[in-house]
C-alpha positions, 0 to 999 in steps of 0.5 A: 212589649208583647206582640198582641199589645193594643195598637197605639197611634201617636197624634202629634199636634203641631198646628198652633199659630204661636201667638205668645211666641210672636207668631212663630211655628213652635214645631220648627224652633231649633233646640240645639241642632234639631227642631222641636218637631224632630226631637218629638218625632225621635222620641216617639219613633224610639218608644216601644209602645207607639206603632205609628204617628199622625202629625197634625200641622199647617204645612205638610211639606215643611214638617215632612222635610224635618223627618224625611230620613227617619223610617222606623215607623209609619208617619202620616199627616193631617191638616190642622183645624181652627182650634186645638180641639179641631186639630186633635180630632183631625188627627184622630180621624186619620188614625183609623184602626187604632186601639189607643190614641197618644196625644202630644203637643209638639211644643213639648220637645223634651219628652222622652221615650220613657215618659211616653211608654210610662203613660201608654202602659198606665192607659193600657190598664186604666183606659186613660192616663196623662203625664204630669209634673209637680206644682212648685208655687202656691196657687191662689184661686181669685174670683175677679168679681167678688174678690173671693180667694181660695188657696188649694192644698199644693200637695193635691195639685199637679201640672198636666202635661202631654202625652195624654193617652186614651182607649179609643172607645173612652175618647169617642164617648168623652167627645160625644158626651162633651158635645151633648153637654156643650162642654169645651176644654183645651185639655183632653183629660178634662173631656174624659173626666167630664164623661165620668172616666178616671184618668191616671196621672203619671209623674214625669221624671225629666223636664217636659215643659211646653214652649210658650214664651221665649224664655222657655226656648232658652231653657229647653236649649240649655237642658238639651245641651246639658243632656248631650254633654251627659251622653258624651261622658 
């Protein structure tokens, strides 16, 4: 990376209450011998495009203990909000002076430096970009009120992931327009697109799914174990 590249702050969101995981803090779930948060932090610390990290969490002390030995880049902490949107905004407020925000859900522990750097590099060119994956199932849109069914073309569908990267000005405008219009979304790319900005969708070449249910944890552990074996070969 050039010395004059834009300054990028990663906003790692790990303040959720894990409702569908029985109330467990997903950030601290063990994947192999490391927590999900530890794996995410290592990926972002290894990234060549990210300059600092802001961790949004419920308990700074327990998160800090997970990465106390990692010193490659500055890591700061912000308190989580009542919603994901509030948590992200708390992280943004802590990222003073950043040219780009790289927002990532801590519940995606298999993210890699290559995924991160690919999305950040795309956002440098377009102003906004996100990681994404293919949609393998046939999707149906069903209107529960009148029974209308629509089957979208699967080749036009993607499953949106994180990291999601935004020029700081693009993000500020997107949030302002959403507030003015009373528009809400759990996905930051939707805010940018609502404000009229184009978002680039960058295909993840390795698994980058979210820990939502217990079976996701088992799959993440299996894939992590296999990746470790591959590294030892």
